[in-house]
ZADRENMAR-391050 format. One line per field, with one value per residue: residue in one letter; chain; x, y, z of N, C-alpha, C, O in turn. Coordinates in Angstrom, 3 decimals, m for minus. Layout:
BEGIN
code	[A	...]
unit	[A	...]
nX	[X	...]
nY	[Y	...]
nZ	[Z	...]
caX	[X	...]
caY	[Y	...]
caZ	[Z	...]
cX	[X	...]
cY	[Y	...]
cZ	[Z	...]
oX	[X	...]
oY	[Y	...]
oZ	[Z	...]
//
This chain:
BEGIN
code	[M	L	Q	D	L	V	V	A	A	T	N	E	A	I	R	S	A	Q	D	L	A	Q	K	K	L	G	G	V	T	G	G	L	D	L	G	G	L	S	G	L	F]
unit	[A	A	A	A	A	A	A	A	A	A	A	A	A	A	A	A	A	A	A	A	A	A	A	A	A	A	A	A	A	A	A	A	A	A	A	A	A	A	A	A	A]
nX	[56.514	54.321	55.316	55.635	53.273	52.217	53.593	52.583	49.992	49.760	51.061	49.735	47.329	48.172	48.614	46.074	45.073	46.488	45.396	42.603	43.034	44.217	41.913	40.019	41.268	41.826	39.832	39.243	41.184	41.833	43.292	45.617	48.802	50.696	53.153	56.498	54.358	52.413	53.792	52.631	50.760]
nY	[34.804	35.049	37.123	39.735	39.558	40.696	43.026	44.656	44.673	46.398	48.847	49.313	50.138	51.882	54.080	54.643	55.765	57.636	59.060	59.525	60.912	63.507	64.361	64.789	66.627	68.135	70.301	71.567	72.543	74.657	74.098	75.047	74.833	73.074	72.520	70.444	68.997	67.544	64.988	63.303	62.008]
nZ	[119.177	121.046	122.622	121.035	119.560	121.905	122.844	120.556	120.545	123.001	122.548	120.673	122.350	124.154	121.703	121.544	123.152	123.867	121.577	122.405	125.108	123.325	121.659	124.010	125.556	123.320	123.409	125.678	126.148	124.010	122.223	122.707	122.943	124.914	124.583	126.324	127.459	126.119	125.468	127.718	126.955]
caX	[55.758	53.535	55.591	55.943	51.261	51.016	53.723	52.276	48.727	50.589	51.324	48.053	46.409	49.164	48.342	44.439	44.529	46.589	44.608	41.668	42.950	44.431	40.530	39.398	41.800	41.854	38.741	39.899	42.665	41.149	44.352	47.133	50.672	51.258	54.789	56.721	53.189	52.012	53.999	52.268	49.383]
caY	[35.333	35.615	38.433	40.380	40.392	41.236	44.190	45.286	45.591	47.029	49.716	50.569	50.271	53.567	54.968	55.096	56.405	59.165	59.756	59.937	62.395	64.579	65.024	65.139	67.844	69.788	71.068	71.632	73.523	75.126	74.136	75.292	73.496	72.380	71.791	69.554	68.290	66.602	63.953	62.709	61.917]
caZ	[118.761	121.726	122.698	119.736	119.696	123.708	122.397	119.437	121.133	124.212	121.386	119.766	123.487	123.843	120.884	120.991	124.990	122.953	120.689	122.917	125.869	122.515	121.237	124.628	126.167	122.893	123.191	126.894	126.016	123.053	121.286	122.921	122.859	125.960	124.824	126.798	128.649	125.114	125.231	128.500	126.648]
cX	[54.505	54.105	55.648	53.842	50.761	52.289	52.689	50.558	48.782	50.219	49.982	47.268	47.017	48.810	46.792	44.381	45.154	45.843	42.937	42.160	43.501	43.163	39.861	39.675	42.272	40.745	38.505	40.516	42.725	42.003	45.928	47.986	51.037	52.532	55.307	55.120	52.196	52.042	53.678	51.295	49.257]
cY	[35.291	37.057	39.551	40.793	40.841	43.182	44.708	46.136	46.623	48.717	50.553	50.451	51.825	54.696	55.671	56.121	57.875	59.798	60.743	61.484	63.367	64.744	66.015	66.666	68.794	70.783	71.938	72.970	74.712	75.393	74.628	74.691	73.936	71.980	69.982	67.902	67.102	65.549	62.879	61.563	61.620]
cZ	[119.422	122.239	121.888	119.386	121.229	122.693	121.337	119.570	122.565	123.425	121.397	120.962	123.525	123.233	121.243	121.967	124.446	122.757	121.787	123.700	124.318	122.451	122.702	126.002	125.174	122.777	125.040	126.952	125.125	122.169	121.452	122.689	123.975	126.439	125.532	127.449	127.483	124.909	126.362	128.045	124.874]
oX	[53.506	53.362	55.742	53.318	49.657	51.742	51.818	50.069	47.915	49.320	49.475	46.114	46.437	48.677	46.481	43.793	44.572	45.458	42.499	41.930	42.742	42.869	39.440	38.964	42.857	40.777	37.631	40.363	43.487	41.957	46.930	47.759	51.622	53.009	54.801	55.054	51.512	51.139	54.175	51.101	48.152]
oY	[35.447	38.039	40.556	41.870	41.166	44.135	45.370	47.193	47.403	49.495	51.606	50.732	52.786	55.834	56.861	57.187	58.956	60.824	61.893	62.634	64.335	65.491	67.172	67.298	69.841	71.852	72.758	74.020	75.652	76.362	74.611	73.703	75.006	71.527	68.873	66.691	66.150	64.869	61.756	60.489	61.500]
oZ	[118.719	122.246	122.593	119.105	121.667	122.138	121.901	119.172	122.958	123.745	121.784	120.637	123.019	123.683	121.211	121.784	124.530	123.319	121.822	123.325	124.355	123.384	122.729	126.783	125.449	122.168	125.322	127.575	125.349	121.411	120.736	121.989	124.143	127.480	125.360	127.658	127.857	124.420	126.267	128.615	124.345]
//
């Protein structure tokens, strides 16, 4: 059970970080499609 909570919290943190990076980089790139690079964020 504890393992499930840790995995869920980690997945949520990753998703939140990806959302934040997308918002920050969206303005910098002017909406350019970065192809495979978007998977890094």
